[in-house]
Every structure is written in structure tokens, then in C-alpha cells.
PQR file with spaces between the fields and no chain letter, atoms N, CA, C, O and H, PARSE charges and radii, in Angstrom:
ATOM       1  N    MET     1       6.981  -20.126   28.526 -0.4000 1.5000
ATOM       2  CA   MET     1       6.507  -18.755   28.561 -0.0000 2.0000
ATOM       3  C    MET     1       7.376  -17.847   27.693  0.5500 1.7000
ATOM       4  O    MET     1       6.882  -16.917   27.055 -0.5500 1.4000
ATOM       5  N    VAL     2       8.671  -18.132   27.680 -0.4000 1.5000
ATOM       6  CA   VAL     2       9.577  -17.316   26.874 -0.0000 2.0000
ATOM       7  C    VAL     2       9.281  -17.520   25.391  0.5500 1.7000
ATOM       8  O    VAL     2       9.372  -16.570   24.614 -0.5500 1.4000
ATOM       9  H    VAL     2       9.073  -18.887   28.198  0.4000 1.0000
ATOM      10  N    GLY     3       8.935  -18.717   24.991 -0.4000 1.5000
ATOM      11  CA   GLY     3       8.646  -19.000   23.592 -0.0000 2.0000
ATOM      12  C    GLY     3       7.424  -18.235   23.093  0.5500 1.7000
ATOM      13  O    GLY     3       7.415  -17.736   21.968 -0.5500 1.4000
ATOM      14  H    GLY     3       8.861  -19.489   25.623  0.4000 1.0000
ATOM      15  N    ALA     4       6.383  -18.143   23.941 -0.4000 1.5000
ATOM      16  CA   ALA     4       5.182  -17.414   23.546 -0.0000 2.0000
ATOM      17  C    ALA     4       5.490  -15.929   23.382  0.5500 1.7000
ATOM      18  O    ALA     4       4.986  -15.282   22.464 -0.5500 1.4000
ATOM      19  H    ALA     4       6.390  -18.548   24.856  0.4000 1.0000
ATOM      20  N    ARG     5       6.312  -15.398   24.268 -0.4000 1.5000
ATOM      21  CA   ARG     5       6.666  -13.981   24.169 -0.0000 2.0000
ATOM      22  C    ARG     5       7.477  -13.719   22.892  0.5500 1.7000
ATOM      23  O    ARG     5       7.261  -12.714   22.214 -0.5500 1.4000
ATOM      24  H    ARG     5       6.722  -15.924   25.013  0.4000 1.0000
ATOM      25  N    ALA     6       8.389  -14.603   22.572 -0.4000 1.5000
ATOM      26  CA   ALA     6       9.196  -14.448   21.365 -0.0000 2.0000
ATOM      27  C    ALA     6       8.324  -14.512   20.119  0.5500 1.7000
ATOM      28  O    ALA     6       8.557  -13.777   19.159 -0.5500 1.4000
ATOM      29  H    ALA     6       8.564  -15.419   23.123  0.4000 1.0000
ATOM      30  N    ARG     7       7.307  -15.399   20.127 -0.4000 1.5000
ATOM      31  CA   ARG     7       6.398  -15.494   18.979 -0.0000 2.0000
ATOM      32  C    ARG     7       5.585  -14.219   18.818  0.5500 1.7000
ATOM      33  O    ARG     7       5.390  -13.744   17.699 -0.5500 1.4000
ATOM      34  H    ARG     7       7.118  -15.996   20.906  0.4000 1.0000
ATOM      35  N    ARG     8       5.105  -13.655   19.939 -0.4000 1.5000
ATOM      36  CA   ARG     8       4.343  -12.401   19.862 -0.0000 2.0000
ATOM      37  C    ARG     8       5.203  -11.278   19.316  0.5500 1.7000
ATOM      38  O    ARG     8       4.747  -10.484   18.493 -0.5500 1.4000
ATOM      39  H    ARG     8       5.263  -14.040   20.848  0.4000 1.0000
ATOM      40  N    GLU     9       6.443  -11.207   19.770 -0.4000 1.5000
ATOM      41  CA   GLU     9       7.334  -10.150   19.304 -0.0000 2.0000
ATOM      42  C    GLU     9       7.663  -10.319   17.822  0.5500 1.7000
ATOM      43  O    GLU     9       7.731   -9.340   17.079 -0.5500 1.4000
ATOM      44  H    GLU     9       6.814  -11.851   20.438  0.4000 1.0000
ATOM      45  N    SER    10       7.864  -11.557   17.400 -0.4000 1.5000
ATOM      46  CA   SER    10       8.194  -11.773   15.989 -0.0000 2.0000
ATOM      47  C    SER    10       6.989  -11.479   15.103  0.5500 1.7000
ATOM      48  O    SER    10       7.153  -10.992   13.985 -0.5500 1.4000
ATOM      49  H    SER    10       7.808  -12.353   18.003  0.4000 1.0000
ATOM      50  N    LYS    11       5.779  -11.769   15.585 -0.4000 1.5000
ATOM      51  CA   LYS    11       4.585  -11.449   14.802 -0.0000 2.0000
ATOM      52  C    LYS    11       4.448   -9.944   14.652  0.5500 1.7000
ATOM      53  O    LYS    11       4.105   -9.458   13.574 -0.5500 1.4000
ATOM      54  H    LYS    11       5.646  -12.165   16.493  0.4000 1.0000
ATOM      55  N    GLY    12       4.708   -9.213   15.704 -0.4000 1.5000
ATOM      56  CA   GLY    12       4.631   -7.758   15.638 -0.0000 2.0000
ATOM      57  C    GLY    12       5.640   -7.190   14.670  0.5500 1.7000
ATOM      58  O    GLY    12       5.330   -6.261   13.924 -0.5500 1.4000
ATOM      59  H    GLY    12       4.986   -9.608   16.579  0.4000 1.0000
ATOM      60  N    LYS    13       6.845   -7.734   14.669 -0.4000 1.5000
ATOM      61  CA   LYS    13       7.872   -7.261   13.740 -0.0000 2.0000
ATOM      62  C    LYS    13       7.472   -7.566   12.307  0.5500 1.7000
ATOM      63  O    LYS    13       7.729   -6.762   11.411 -0.5500 1.4000
ATOM      64  H    LYS    13       7.097   -8.489   15.275  0.4000 1.0000
ATOM      65  N    GLY    14       6.857   -8.698   12.078 -0.4000 1.5000
ATOM      66  CA   GLY    14       6.413   -9.051   10.740 -0.0000 2.0000
ATOM      67  C    GLY    14       5.351   -8.093   10.230  0.5500 1.7000
ATOM      68  O    GLY    14       5.345   -7.730    9.054 -0.5500 1.4000
ATOM      69  H    GLY    14       6.648   -9.351   12.805  0.4000 1.0000
ATOM      70  N    LEU    15       4.452   -7.686   11.120 -0.4000 1.5000
ATOM      71  CA   LEU    15       3.425   -6.735   10.710 -0.0000 2.0000
ATOM      72  C    LEU    15       4.033   -5.390   10.361  0.5500 1.7000
ATOM      73  O    LEU    15       3.589   -4.734    9.418 -0.5500 1.4000
ATOM      74  H    LEU    15       4.457   -7.981   12.075  0.4000 1.0000
ATOM      75  N    LEU    16       5.036   -4.973   11.105 -0.4000 1.5000
ATOM      76  CA   LEU    16       5.677   -3.702   10.793 -0.0000 2.0000
ATOM      77  C    LEU    16       6.351   -3.750    9.429  0.5500 1.7000
ATOM      78  O    LEU    16       6.310   -2.778    8.675 -0.5500 1.4000
ATOM      79  H    LEU    16       5.397   -5.505   11.871  0.4000 1.0000
ATOM      80  N    VAL    17       6.962   -4.869    9.121 -0.4000 1.5000
ATOM      81  CA   VAL    17       7.623   -5.007    7.823 -0.0000 2.0000
ATOM      82  C    VAL    17       6.583   -4.963    6.707  0.5500 1.7000
ATOM      83  O    VAL    17       6.815   -4.340    5.671 -0.5500 1.4000
ATOM      84  H    VAL    17       6.995   -5.659    9.734  0.4000 1.0000
ATOM      85  N    VAL    18       5.447   -5.615    6.906 -0.4000 1.5000
ATOM      86  CA   VAL    18       4.395   -5.610    5.889 -0.0000 2.0000
ATOM      87  C    VAL    18       3.883   -4.196    5.674  0.5500 1.7000
ATOM      88  O    VAL    18       3.722   -3.771    4.530 -0.5500 1.4000
ATOM      89  H    VAL    18       5.258   -6.122    7.748  0.4000 1.0000
ATOM      90  N    TRP    19       3.624   -3.455    6.750 -0.4000 1.5000
ATOM      91  CA   TRP    19       3.095   -2.101    6.601 -0.0000 2.0000
ATOM      92  C    TRP    19       4.128   -1.163    6.002  0.5500 1.7000
ATOM      93  O    TRP    19       3.771   -0.260    5.245 -0.5500 1.4000
ATOM      94  H    TRP    19       3.755   -3.800    7.679  0.4000 1.0000
ATOM      95  N    GLU    20       5.401   -1.357    6.324 -0.4000 1.5000
ATOM      96  CA   GLU    20       6.435   -0.530    5.709 -0.0000 2.0000
ATOM      97  C    GLU    20       6.490   -0.787    4.202  0.5500 1.7000
ATOM      98  O    GLU    20       6.664    0.146    3.418 -0.5500 1.4000
ATOM      99  H    GLU    20       5.691   -2.090    6.938  0.4000 1.0000
ATOM     100  N    GLY    21       6.346   -2.027    3.805 -0.4000 1.5000
ATOM     101  CA   GLY    21       6.336   -2.354    2.390 -0.0000 2.0000
ATOM     102  C    GLY    21       5.116   -1.775    1.684  0.5500 1.7000
ATOM     103  O    GLY    21       5.215   -1.296    0.555 -0.5500 1.4000
ATOM     104  H    GLY    21       6.206   -2.785    4.442  0.4000 1.0000
ATOM     105  N    LEU    22       3.960   -1.821    2.354 -0.4000 1.5000
ATOM     106  CA   LEU    22       2.754   -1.232    1.778 -0.0000 2.0000
ATOM     107  C    LEU    22       2.918    0.270    1.617  0.5500 1.7000
ATOM     108  O    LEU    22       2.535    0.843    0.597 -0.5500 1.4000
ATOM     109  H    LEU    22       3.879   -2.210    3.272  0.4000 1.0000
ATOM     110  N    ARG    23       3.486    0.894    2.625 -0.4000 1.5000
ATOM     111  CA   ARG    23       3.686    2.341    2.563 -0.0000 2.0000
ATOM     112  C    ARG    23       4.623    2.710    1.422  0.5500 1.7000
ATOM     113  O    ARG    23       4.378    3.680    0.704 -0.5500 1.4000
ATOM     114  H    ARG    23       3.798    0.429    3.453  0.4000 1.0000
ATOM     115  N    ALA    24       5.682    1.950    1.255 -0.4000 1.5000
ATOM     116  CA   ALA    24       6.637    2.228    0.178 -0.0000 2.0000
ATOM     117  C    ALA    24       6.000    1.999   -1.194  0.5500 1.7000
ATOM     118  O    ALA    24       6.215    2.792   -2.111 -0.5500 1.4000
ATOM     119  H    ALA    24       5.880    1.163    1.839  0.4000 1.0000
ATOM     120  N    ASN    25       5.223    0.929   -1.344 -0.4000 1.5000
ATOM     121  CA   ASN    25       4.560    0.662   -2.617 -0.0000 2.0000
ATOM     122  C    ASN    25       3.480    1.703   -2.914  0.5500 1.7000
ATOM     123  O    ASN    25       3.290    2.100   -4.063 -0.5500 1.4000
ATOM     124  H    ASN    25       5.049    0.285   -0.599  0.4000 1.0000
ATOM     125  N    LEU    26       2.776    2.140   -1.868 -0.4000 1.5000
ATOM     126  CA   LEU    26       1.757    3.167   -2.049 -0.0000 2.0000
ATOM     127  C    LEU    26       2.393    4.482   -2.478  0.5500 1.7000
ATOM     128  O    LEU    26       1.877    5.169   -3.359 -0.5500 1.4000
ATOM     129  H    LEU    26       2.930    1.817   -0.934  0.4000 1.0000
ATOM     130  N    LEU    27       3.496    4.823   -1.865 -0.4000 1.5000
ATOM     131  CA   LEU    27       4.218    6.039   -2.248 -0.0000 2.0000
ATOM     132  C    LEU    27       4.734    5.930   -3.678  0.5500 1.7000
ATOM     133  O    LEU    27       4.690    6.903   -4.432 -0.5500 1.4000
ATOM     134  H    LEU    27       3.915    4.265   -1.150  0.4000 1.0000
ATOM     135  N    GLY    28       5.219    4.763   -4.050 -0.4000 1.5000
ATOM     136  CA   GLY    28       5.682    4.556   -5.418 -0.0000 2.0000
ATOM     137  C    GLY    28       4.562    4.718   -6.441  0.5500 1.7000
ATOM     138  O    GLY    28       4.780    5.237   -7.536 -0.5500 1.4000
ATOM     139  H    GLY    28       5.255    3.973   -3.438  0.4000 1.0000
ATOM     140  N    SER    29       3.360    4.268   -6.074 -0.4000 1.5000
ATOM     141  CA   SER    29       2.220    4.431   -6.982 -0.0000 2.0000
ATOM     142  C    SER    29       1.854    5.895   -7.148  0.5500 1.7000
ATOM     143  O    SER    29       1.545    6.345   -8.251 -0.5500 1.4000
ATOM     144  H    SER    29       3.183    3.847   -5.185  0.4000 1.0000
ATOM     145  N    TYR    30       1.890    6.637   -6.047 -0.4000 1.5000
ATOM     146  CA   TYR    30       1.539    8.058   -6.116 -0.0000 2.0000
ATOM     147  C    TYR    30       2.602    8.883   -6.837  0.5500 1.7000
ATOM     148  O    TYR    30       2.289    9.949   -7.368 -0.5500 1.4000
ATOM     149  H    TYR    30       2.141    6.271   -5.151  0.4000 1.0000
ATOM     150  N    LEU    31       3.831    8.423   -6.868 -0.4000 1.5000
ATOM     151  CA   LEU    31       4.892    9.179   -7.518 -0.0000 2.0000
ATOM     152  C    LEU    31       5.092    8.801   -8.986  0.5500 1.7000
ATOM     153  O    LEU    31       5.959    9.364   -9.656 -0.5500 1.4000
ATOM     154  H    LEU    31       4.085    7.557   -6.437  0.4000 1.0000
ATOM     155  N    SER    32       4.305    7.862   -9.487 -0.4000 1.5000
ATOM     156  CA   SER    32       4.457    7.442  -10.878 -0.0000 2.0000
ATOM     157  C    SER    32       3.509    8.251  -11.784  0.5500 1.7000
ATOM     158  O    SER    32       2.570    8.893  -11.315 -0.5500 1.4000
ATOM     159  H    SER    32       3.601    7.406   -8.943  0.4000 1.0000
ATOM     160  N    ASP    33       3.789    8.196  -13.089 -0.4000 1.5000
ATOM     161  CA   ASP    33       2.928    8.882  -14.061 -0.0000 2.0000
ATOM     162  C    ASP    33       1.657    8.093  -14.255  0.5500 1.7000
ATOM     163  O    ASP    33       1.727    6.868  -14.165 -0.5500 1.4000
ATOM     164  H    ASP    33       4.552    7.674  -13.470  0.4000 1.0000
ATOM     165  N    PRO    34       0.545    8.653  -14.501 -0.5600 1.5000
ATOM     166  CA   PRO    34       0.176   10.061  -14.566  0.2800 2.0000
ATOM     167  C    PRO    34      -0.284   10.613  -13.223  0.5500 1.7000
ATOM     168  O    PRO    34      -0.735   11.756  -13.145 -0.5500 1.4000
ATOM     169  N    VAL    35      -0.174    9.817  -12.169 -0.4000 1.5000
ATOM     170  CA   VAL    35      -0.717   10.214  -10.866 -0.0000 2.0000
ATOM     171  C    VAL    35       0.019   11.419  -10.286  0.5500 1.7000
ATOM     172  O    VAL    35      -0.596   12.230   -9.592 -0.5500 1.4000
ATOM     173  H    VAL    35       0.192    8.889  -12.232  0.4000 1.0000
ATOM     174  N    ASN    36       1.304   11.557  -10.549 -0.4000 1.5000
ATOM     175  CA   ASN    36       2.067   12.651   -9.947 -0.0000 2.0000
ATOM     176  C    ASN    36       1.851   13.989  -10.651  0.5500 1.7000
ATOM     177  O    ASN    36       2.388   15.002  -10.203 -0.5500 1.4000
ATOM     178  H    ASN    36       1.803   10.899  -11.113  0.4000 1.0000
ATOM     179  N    ASP    37       1.091   14.022  -11.726 -0.4000 1.5000
ATOM     180  CA   ASP    37       0.816   15.258  -12.459 -0.0000 2.0000
ATOM     181  C    ASP    37      -0.430   15.927  -11.864  0.5500 1.7000
ATOM     182  O    ASP    37      -1.480   15.292  -11.764 -0.5500 1.4000
ATOM     183  H    ASP    37       0.655   13.199  -12.090  0.4000 1.0000
ATOM     184  N    MET    38      -0.326   17.194  -11.472 -0.4000 1.5000
ATOM     185  CA   MET    38      -1.451   17.900  -10.851 -0.0000 2.0000
ATOM     186  C    MET    38      -2.610   18.098  -11.819  0.5500 1.7000
ATOM     187  O    MET    38      -3.761   18.140  -11.384 -0.5500 1.4000
ATOM     188  H    MET    38       0.526   17.710  -11.553  0.4000 1.0000
ATOM     189  N    SER    39      -2.345   18.219  -13.103 -0.4000 1.5000
ATOM     190  CA   SER    39      -3.443   18.365  -14.068 -0.0000 2.0000
ATOM     191  C    SER    39      -4.280   17.087  -14.148  0.5500 1.7000
ATOM     192  O    SER    39      -5.436   17.123  -14.570 -0.5500 1.4000
ATOM     193  H    SER    39      -1.410   18.184  -13.456  0.4000 1.0000
ATOM     194  N    PHE    40      -3.700   15.972  -13.748 -0.4000 1.5000
ATOM     195  CA   PHE    40      -4.438   14.709  -13.697 -0.0000 2.0000
ATOM     196  C    PHE    40      -5.564   14.808  -12.671  0.5500 1.7000
ATOM     197  O    PHE    40      -6.675   14.341  -12.919 -0.5500 1.4000
ATOM     198  H    PHE    40      -2.761   15.942  -13.405  0.4000 1.0000
ATOM     199  N    PHE    41      -5.275   15.418  -11.514 -0.4000 1.5000
ATOM     200  CA   PHE    41      -6.291   15.592  -10.473 -0.0000 2.0000
ATOM     201  C    PHE    41      -7.295   16.675  -10.839  0.5500 1.7000
ATOM     202  O    PHE    41      -8.490   16.521  -10.585 -0.5500 1.4000
ATOM     203  H    PHE    41      -4.372   15.797  -11.312  0.4000 1.0000
ATOM     204  N    GLU    42      -6.827   17.765  -11.433 -0.4000 1.5000
ATOM     205  CA   GLU    42      -7.698   18.888  -11.750 -0.0000 2.0000
ATOM     206  C    GLU    42      -8.586   18.611  -12.951  0.5500 1.7000
ATOM     207  O    GLU    42      -9.554   19.340  -13.169 -0.5500 1.4000
ATOM     208  H    GLU    42      -5.856   17.890  -11.639  0.4000 1.0000
ATOM     209  N    GLY    43      -8.294   17.596  -13.728 -0.4000 1.5000
ATOM     210  CA   GLY    43      -9.083   17.269  -14.902 -0.0000 2.0000
ATOM     211  C    GLY    43     -10.425   16.634  -14.576  0.5500 1.7000
ATOM     212  O    GLY    43     -11.289   16.548  -15.448 -0.5500 1.4000
ATOM     213  H    GLY    43      -7.508   17.004  -13.551  0.4000 1.0000
ATOM     214  N    CYS    44     -10.618   16.192  -13.354 -0.4000 1.5000
ATOM     215  CA   CYS    44     -11.869   15.548  -12.955 -0.0000 2.0000
ATOM     216  C    CYS    44     -12.766   16.567  -12.252  0.5500 1.7000
ATOM     217  O    CYS    44     -12.303   17.326  -11.400 -0.5500 1.4000
ATOM     218  H    CYS    44      -9.916   16.262  -12.645  0.4000 1.0000
ATOM     219  N    SER    45     -14.041   16.580  -12.611 -0.4000 1.5000
ATOM     220  CA   SER    45     -14.958   17.540  -12.001 -0.0000 2.0000
ATOM     221  C    SER    45     -15.367   17.127  -10.592  0.5500 1.7000
ATOM     222  O    SER    45     -15.708   17.987   -9.780 -0.5500 1.4000
ATOM     223  H    SER    45     -14.417   15.964  -13.303  0.4000 1.0000
ATOM     224  N    ARG    46     -15.343   15.838  -10.284 -0.4000 1.5000
ATOM     225  CA   ARG    46     -15.698   15.350   -8.938 -0.0000 2.0000
ATOM     226  C    ARG    46     -14.432   14.865   -8.245  0.5500 1.7000
ATOM     227  O    ARG    46     -14.142   13.669   -8.227 -0.5500 1.4000
ATOM     228  H    ARG    46     -15.066   15.139  -10.944  0.4000 1.0000
ATOM     229  N    SER    47     -13.684   15.800   -7.678 -0.4000 1.5000
ATOM     230  CA   SER    47     -12.364   15.467   -7.139 -0.0000 2.0000
ATOM     231  C    SER    47     -12.434   14.609   -5.875  0.5500 1.7000
ATOM     232  O    SER    47     -11.546   13.785   -5.654 -0.5500 1.4000
ATOM     233  H    SER    47     -13.920   16.772   -7.692  0.4000 1.0000
ATOM     234  N    GLY    48     -13.455   14.776   -5.046 -0.4000 1.5000
ATOM     235  CA   GLY    48     -13.560   13.989   -3.806 -0.0000 2.0000
ATOM     236  C    GLY    48     -13.654   12.491   -4.057  0.5500 1.7000
ATOM     237  O    GLY    48     -12.801   11.733   -3.595 -0.5500 1.4000
ATOM     238  H    GLY    48     -14.177   15.445   -5.225  0.4000 1.0000
ATOM     239  N    PRO    49     -14.688   12.052   -4.789 -0.5600 1.5000
ATOM     240  CA   PRO    49     -14.791   10.616   -5.079  0.2800 2.0000
ATOM     241  C    PRO    49     -13.618   10.098   -5.910  0.5500 1.7000
ATOM     242  O    PRO    49     -13.200    8.950   -5.756 -0.5500 1.4000
ATOM     243  N    PHE    50     -13.089   10.952   -6.795 -0.4000 1.5000
ATOM     244  CA   PHE    50     -11.969   10.527   -7.632 -0.0000 2.0000
ATOM     245  C    PHE    50     -10.735   10.222   -6.781  0.5500 1.7000
ATOM     246  O    PHE    50     -10.054    9.222   -7.011 -0.5500 1.4000
ATOM     247  H    PHE    50     -13.429   11.884   -6.921  0.4000 1.0000
ATOM     248  N    LYS    51     -10.446   11.076   -5.802 -0.4000 1.5000
ATOM     249  CA   LYS    51      -9.282   10.853   -4.938 -0.0000 2.0000
ATOM     250  C    LYS    51      -9.466    9.602   -4.082  0.5500 1.7000
ATOM     251  O    LYS    51      -8.509    8.861   -3.859 -0.5500 1.4000
ATOM     252  H    LYS    51     -10.998   11.888   -5.615  0.4000 1.0000
ATOM     253  N    LYS    52     -10.680    9.362   -3.604 -0.4000 1.5000
ATOM     254  CA   LYS    52     -10.946    8.151   -2.825 -0.0000 2.0000
ATOM     255  C    LYS    52     -10.791    6.897   -3.676  0.5500 1.7000
ATOM     256  O    LYS    52     -10.227    5.898   -3.230 -0.5500 1.4000
ATOM     257  H    LYS    52     -11.457    9.964   -3.785  0.4000 1.0000
ATOM     258  N    LEU    53     -11.292    6.957   -4.893 -0.4000 1.5000
ATOM     259  CA   LEU    53     -11.167    5.824   -5.813 -0.0000 2.0000
ATOM     260  C    LEU    53      -9.713    5.563   -6.166  0.5500 1.7000
ATOM     261  O    LEU    53      -9.279    4.413   -6.231 -0.5500 1.4000
ATOM     262  H    LEU    53     -11.750    7.768   -5.256  0.4000 1.0000
ATOM     263  N    LEU    54      -8.957    6.636   -6.397 -0.4000 1.5000
ATOM     264  CA   LEU    54      -7.533    6.500   -6.717 -0.0000 2.0000
ATOM     265  C    LEU    54      -6.758    5.912   -5.542  0.5500 1.7000
ATOM     266  O    LEU    54      -5.882    5.070   -5.738 -0.5500 1.4000
ATOM     267  H    LEU    54      -9.308    7.571   -6.344  0.4000 1.0000
ATOM     268  N    PHE    55      -7.076    6.353   -4.307 -0.4000 1.5000
ATOM     269  CA   PHE    55      -6.416    5.783   -3.137 -0.0000 2.0000
ATOM     270  C    PHE    55      -6.724    4.296   -3.020  0.5500 1.7000
ATOM     271  O    PHE    55      -5.825    3.499   -2.753 -0.5500 1.4000
ATOM     272  H    PHE    55      -7.787    7.038   -4.148  0.4000 1.0000
ATOM     273  N    GLY    56      -7.978    3.914   -3.214 -0.4000 1.5000
ATOM     274  CA   GLY    56      -8.346    2.497   -3.151 -0.0000 2.0000
ATOM     275  C    GLY    56      -7.614    1.664   -4.186  0.5500 1.7000
ATOM     276  O    GLY    56      -7.160    0.558   -3.893 -0.5500 1.4000
ATOM     277  H    GLY    56      -8.709    4.561   -3.431  0.4000 1.0000
ATOM     278  N    LEU    57      -7.501    2.187   -5.379 -0.4000 1.5000
ATOM     279  CA   LEU    57      -6.790    1.478   -6.443 -0.0000 2.0000
ATOM     280  C    LEU    57      -5.305    1.348   -6.116  0.5500 1.7000
ATOM     281  O    LEU    57      -4.724    0.277   -6.290 -0.5500 1.4000
ATOM     282  H    LEU    57      -7.870    3.085   -5.617  0.4000 1.0000
ATOM     283  N    CYS    58      -4.684    2.433   -5.642 -0.4000 1.5000
ATOM     284  CA   CYS    58      -3.253    2.391   -5.295 -0.0000 2.0000
ATOM     285  C    CYS    58      -2.999    1.475   -4.103  0.5500 1.7000
ATOM     286  O    CYS    58      -1.999    0.758   -4.073 -0.5500 1.4000
ATOM     287  H    CYS    58      -5.156    3.304   -5.500  0.4000 1.0000
ATOM     288  N    PHE    59      -3.912    1.496   -3.107 -0.4000 1.5000
ATOM     289  CA   PHE    59      -3.758    0.623   -1.947 -0.0000 2.0000
ATOM     290  C    PHE    59      -3.880   -0.837   -2.356  0.5500 1.7000
ATOM     291  O    PHE    59      -3.100   -1.670   -1.897 -0.5500 1.4000
ATOM     292  H    PHE    59      -4.725    2.079   -3.132  0.4000 1.0000
ATOM     293  N    PHE    60      -4.840   -1.161   -3.207 -0.4000 1.5000
ATOM     294  CA   PHE    60      -4.998   -2.531   -3.686 -0.0000 2.0000
ATOM     295  C    PHE    60      -3.762   -2.978   -4.453  0.5500 1.7000
ATOM     296  O    PHE    60      -3.294   -4.103   -4.279 -0.5500 1.4000
ATOM     297  H    PHE    60      -5.474   -0.483   -3.580  0.4000 1.0000
ATOM     298  N    HIS    61      -3.232   -2.105   -5.297 -0.4000 1.5000
ATOM     299  CA   HIS    61      -2.036   -2.422   -6.060 -0.0000 2.0000
ATOM     300  C    HIS    61      -0.853   -2.677   -5.129  0.5500 1.7000
ATOM     301  O    HIS    61      -0.094   -3.622   -5.343 -0.5500 1.4000
ATOM     302  H    HIS    61      -3.612   -1.191   -5.438  0.4000 1.0000
ATOM     303  N    ALA    62      -0.689   -1.843   -4.095 -0.4000 1.5000
ATOM     304  CA   ALA    62       0.404   -2.018   -3.145 -0.0000 2.0000
ATOM     305  C    ALA    62       0.247   -3.324   -2.365  0.5500 1.7000
ATOM     306  O    ALA    62       1.230   -4.014   -2.094 -0.5500 1.4000
ATOM     307  H    ALA    62      -1.306   -1.076   -3.922  0.4000 1.0000
ATOM     308  N    PHE    63      -0.997   -3.659   -2.007 -0.4000 1.5000
ATOM     309  CA   PHE    63      -1.250   -4.890   -1.264 -0.0000 2.0000
ATOM     310  C    PHE    63      -0.940   -6.113   -2.112  0.5500 1.7000
ATOM     311  O    PHE    63      -0.343   -7.070   -1.619 -0.5500 1.4000
ATOM     312  H    PHE    63      -1.795   -3.099   -2.227  0.4000 1.0000
ATOM     313  N    VAL    64      -1.331   -6.097   -3.365 -0.4000 1.5000
ATOM     314  CA   VAL    64      -1.077   -7.229   -4.255 -0.0000 2.0000
ATOM     315  C    VAL    64       0.424   -7.390   -4.507  0.5500 1.7000
ATOM     316  O    VAL    64       0.915   -8.511   -4.638 -0.5500 1.4000
ATOM     317  H    VAL    64      -1.816   -5.319   -3.765  0.4000 1.0000
ATOM     318  N    GLN    65       1.148   -6.278   -4.575 -0.4000 1.5000
ATOM     319  CA   GLN    65       2.593   -6.366   -4.759 -0.0000 2.0000
ATOM     320  C    GLN    65       3.272   -7.017   -3.556  0.5500 1.7000
ATOM     321  O    GLN    65       4.320   -7.643   -3.712 -0.5500 1.4000
ATOM     322  H    GLN    65       0.749   -5.367   -4.468  0.4000 1.0000
ATOM     323  N    ARG    66       2.698   -6.884   -2.360 -0.4000 1.5000
ATOM     324  CA   ARG    66       3.290   -7.442   -1.153 -0.0000 2.0000
ATOM     325  C    ARG    66       2.966   -8.921   -0.950  0.5500 1.7000
ATOM     326  O    ARG    66       3.581   -9.567   -0.101 -0.5500 1.4000
ATOM     327  H    ARG    66       1.846   -6.376   -2.232  0.4000 1.0000
ATOM     328  N    LEU    67       2.027   -9.466   -1.700 -0.4000 1.5000
ATOM     329  CA   LEU    67       1.660  -10.881   -1.528 -0.0000 2.0000
ATOM     330  C    LEU    67       2.815  -11.774   -1.978  0.5500 1.7000
ATOM     331  O    LEU    67       3.516  -11.458   -2.940 -0.5500 1.4000
ATOM     332  H    LEU    67       1.528   -8.941   -2.389  0.4000 1.0000
ATOM     333  N    PRO    68       3.004  -12.881   -1.280 -0.5600 1.5000
ATOM     334  CA   PRO    68       4.030  -13.825   -1.727  0.2800 2.0000
ATOM     335  C    PRO    68       3.596  -14.502   -3.026  0.5500 1.7000
ATOM     336  O    PRO    68       2.400  -14.610   -3.294 -0.5500 1.4000
ATOM     337  N    PRO    69       4.547  -14.955   -3.828 -0.5600 1.5000
ATOM     338  CA   PRO    69       4.171  -15.619   -5.079  0.2800 2.0000
ATOM     339  C    PRO    69       3.418  -16.916   -4.809  0.5500 1.7000
ATOM     340  O    PRO    69       3.673  -17.603   -3.820 -0.5500 1.4000
ATOM     341  N    ALA    70       2.498  -17.234   -5.694 -0.4000 1.5000
ATOM     342  CA   ALA    70       1.702  -18.455   -5.542 -0.0000 2.0000
ATOM     343  C    ALA    70       2.559  -19.675   -5.843  0.5500 1.7000
ATOM     344  O    ALA    70       3.412  -19.637   -6.730 -0.5500 1.4000
ATOM     345  H    ALA    70       2.291  -16.675   -6.497  0.4000 1.0000
ATOM     346  N    PRO    71       2.333  -20.748   -5.111 -0.5600 1.5000
ATOM     347  CA   PRO    71       3.098  -21.975   -5.400  0.2800 2.0000
ATOM     348  C    PRO    71       2.709  -22.565   -6.753  0.5500 1.7000
ATOM     349  O    PRO    71       1.583  -22.380   -7.214 -0.5500 1.4000
ATOM     350  N    PRO    72       3.629  -23.265   -7.380 -0.5600 1.5000
ATOM     351  CA   PRO    72       3.316  -23.852   -8.717  0.2800 2.0000
ATOM     352  C    PRO    72       2.302  -24.958   -8.672  0.5500 1.7000
ATOM     353  O    PRO    72       1.958  -25.523   -9.710 -0.5500 1.4000
């Protein structure tokens, strides 16, 4: 019973580490050029869909950065 509890706790800790890494990578994407420039956002006439598309792209990029390297 103790082993199952330890496995559940370790799985939870692993998920927290993954989400912290995603959050850090997502923040890094938003703070890089040209995304951090306000004129970049104002240059688009449809800001709603543009912001959603940009978030999806940054989230995908952050997720791919967190993947382990593929075996040879």
C-alpha cells in the first residue's frame, strides 16, 4: 500500500515539473521578439483570432521543447 501511495505522489510531482517547464517556455516565447512588441499586436486588424492563434503556436512550441529527445 505504501508503494502505491509513493507512486501516486511521484506522478503528481512529475506533472508539476512538466507544467512549470511549459509555463516557463511559454513565458519565454511571449517575451521574445517580435511577440513582445506592442505594434506587433496592433498591426493585425483581427486581434481576437490573432491572439488565440499566437497562443496556440506558443503553447505548441513550449510543449515540443519539453519533449524528451527521440532515441537514435
